N, C-alpha and C positions, 0 to 999 in steps of 0.2 A: 504494500500500500504506499502511495506516496505520503511523505511527511511534509508538513509545512502549514502555512496559514492561508486562509481563503482570501483572495483579493477581488473576487466577483463571484456572484450567484446569479444563474440564469434559469429561465423556464424551459428553454430548448437548446438543443446542441448547437445549432447553426449561430445563434446569438453568441455562445461561448467562443466559438471558433472566430467570430468577427472580433471579439475582445482580444483574443490571443494574438491575431494578426496585427491589431494595433499595437500591442506590447512589443511585438517582434519588430515592427516597422519603426518603432522609437527606440531601437537598440537595446532592448532587454534580451538577455541570452536565452534562446529557445530551449536549450536542454534542461533548463530548470523549471519549466512550466509543465503543469499536469492538469487535465480536464477530468474530473471525477464525477461520475453519475451517482446520484443518491436515490434510494428507494426504487431499485430496479424491478421491472416487471417484463414478463414475456407476453408478447402480443402475437397472435397467430391470425393472419388475414386469410380468409377464404377466397380463393381465386376463381374457382370454376367447379362445377359438378363433373364427376368421372363416372361413366358407365361403360358397358361393353362396346356400344357404338363408337364412343369417343376414343376408346383404347384401340379398336380396330382401325379406325381412321388414321390415328397417329402412327400405328405400325405400317399402314399402307403407304402413307406419305414418305416415311423413312425408308422403307423398303424399295420404293420407286426410285429415290435418289441413289440408293446403293446399286440398284439394277441399271440405272442410267450410266453411272460411272463404270460399271463393269462392262456394260455394252459398248461404251465408247472405247474402252481399253482393247477389248477383244476384237471389235470390228476394225480398228486402225491397224492392228497387228496381224490381221489375217492374211490369206494368200493374195488377195487382191492388192494389198499395200505393197507386197514384195514385187508385184508385177508392175508397180507404178501407177495402179488405178486409184488407191487410196481415197475413194469417195465414201461418204456416209449416207445411209438412207434410213428411212423410218422402218423399213422391213428388216434391217439388220439390228436395230436398237430396241424395237418394241417388245420382242419376246423378253429380253432381259428386264425391262422395266416392268412387265406384267408378272413375271416370276418373282422378282424382287418385291413387288407389292403384295403378292400372295404370301410369301415367306414372312415378310414383316408383319402382316396382319396376324398370321397364325402365331408367330413368336410372341407378339404382344398380348394377344388374348390368352394364350396358355400361361404366360408369366403373371398376368393380372389374376387369372383364376387361381393360381397356386399360392398367391401371396397371402401370408398368415395375417398380417395387419392390414387388411383390405379396408379402405375407407371410401366413401363415396364422393370425396372432394379432394382437390388439390389446394395446397395452402402455402403460405410463406411466413416464417417465424422471424421475429426480431426482438431485440432487447431494448427497451426504452426506460428512461429515468424520469422521475418527477421533477428533478432539478438537477443542474449541472454547475459545479463549483470549479473555479479556476484557482489553483493552489501553487504557491511558490515557496521555497525554503524561507524559514523565519528570518534569516539575515538578509534577505533580498526583498522583503515586503516594501520597504521604503522606496527602493529602486523601481519596483513594479508600479507603486502608486504614482511616482514621478513620470513614468513612461505613460500610464493611462491619462494623467492630467495633460501631458503634452499632446496626446492623441485628440482628447476633447477640445483642447485650445485650437488645434489645427482644423478640427471639423467646424468649429464655430466661424473661422475665417473664411 
């Protein structure tokens, strides 16, 4: 844990960052500054619903891309390429895309069905704090206050 005294308390992280930027811009040594979050909470935002259809579609899209790449590599290195023909056609790539889509769909549906912790939604977790404190070592509190005062004075002008 950082040791020191609090030179600023803020409701959100971005405001604390702006304060730290002002300290650094006014020649306060950056390596002695810490932003400490207090009263941490985990917030999980639900993004979307997941069902068999969405899982299958996602697998099909991913598999199609893989099949396309495979088809591009195999059709450009085939017999036609050695004879100087080197032309790509839809007929040479389409089977790879379709097979890739099928395999991707199958893989994703089986993987989703076998998952032990199956949930019907996708989410994103983050840790947030109720307040953020900017701390500096006790022997540098005066220097931090001077740098903050210079920043305020510059902002007023």
